[in-house]
C-alpha positions, 0 to 999 in steps of 0.5 A: 851253281848257286853260292858255291865258288872256289873260295867257299860259300858266299852269301852275296853275289857281286855285280858286273856291268854287262850291256847296262845291266847290273849282274851278280856272279858268284866268286867275283871280287869288286875292285880287289875286295873279296865278297867274303870280307864285304859280306862279313862287315857291318856295312856290307850292303853299303860297301857292296854298293860302293864297290859295285859303283867303283867297278862299273866306273872302272869298266866304263873307263876301260870301254871309253879308253881304247888304249887300256885294253889289248887290241888284237890287230890283223897283221898287214897282208903283203901286197908287194908280190900281188902288185908286182904280178899285176904290173907285169901283166899290164906291161905284157898286155900294153903292146896288144892293147896298142894294136887293138886301138890302132885296128879299131881306129882303122875300122872306124874310118868312114869309107871314102867314095872313089873320085868322080868329076863333072867338070866345071859343075854348073859352069861351062867347061870351055869357051862357046865361041873360041878355043879356050878350055879350062875344064882341066882346071876344074878337074884339078880343083875337083880333086882337092874338093873331093879330098876335103880338109881345112879352110886354108886348104880350100882357099888354096884350091880356089886360088889355084883354080883362079890362076889356072883359068886365067892362064887357060882363058886369058880373061881376068874377069872370067877367072875372078867370076869363077873364083867368086862362084866356088867361094860362095857355093862350095862350102862343106855345109852344102848338101851338093855333089860339088861341096868341099869334101864331097868324097865323104858323107855330108856334114863334115866340117873343116878339119885336117884329114887323119893319117888313115883318111890321108892314106885312103885319099892318096890310094884312091887318087892314085887309082884315078890318075892311073886311068887318066894320067894326063888329067884330061877333062872327060868332056874334052871330046865334046 
């Protein structure tokens, strides 16, 4: 509206700093000095320049010092009820999650093949010239190898075979020979039908059975023993 203001007509527009540009606005006083007073003096131009500089400096200080201005802050939101609700939901979901984990573990347990045996594999099941028969020793040994497990469990099974053959044949040489044979060619890393842990897929290393695997092996072992309670070697009739 030109040079009109609430204080009357003025001949000079004061300056304000806005985005680095000096602007003139009607009716504004610089540093408390009325434009009418500055315009009426003989040194009006000089006074206006000094007043503008002081005003610009004051505005710059206000911008540089955040404590000089009133900062409106948003009130902190109440998070406690939401946290409590989330905690309650997680607590209620914990049993369901535990059941899901157990079910998934059971579902991912590799299937175990039913027990099978070929007697003493690549070795005679009994004496060719006498009545000595150690095939049942090999059947019990096969049950341990079919199940699999740790290296210590395998060593125990091989030593049991050695003792059983010694008792069945009376020959320490034969028992030692069979012991060395199974120790040499019965490891879990061979892709043979008589390897350690042959009830499961090839390539399984020495490791203890999980709870689910142990239950699986025990069930299949009991199923076999129910059909052959005396653990009689299938080749005994030959």
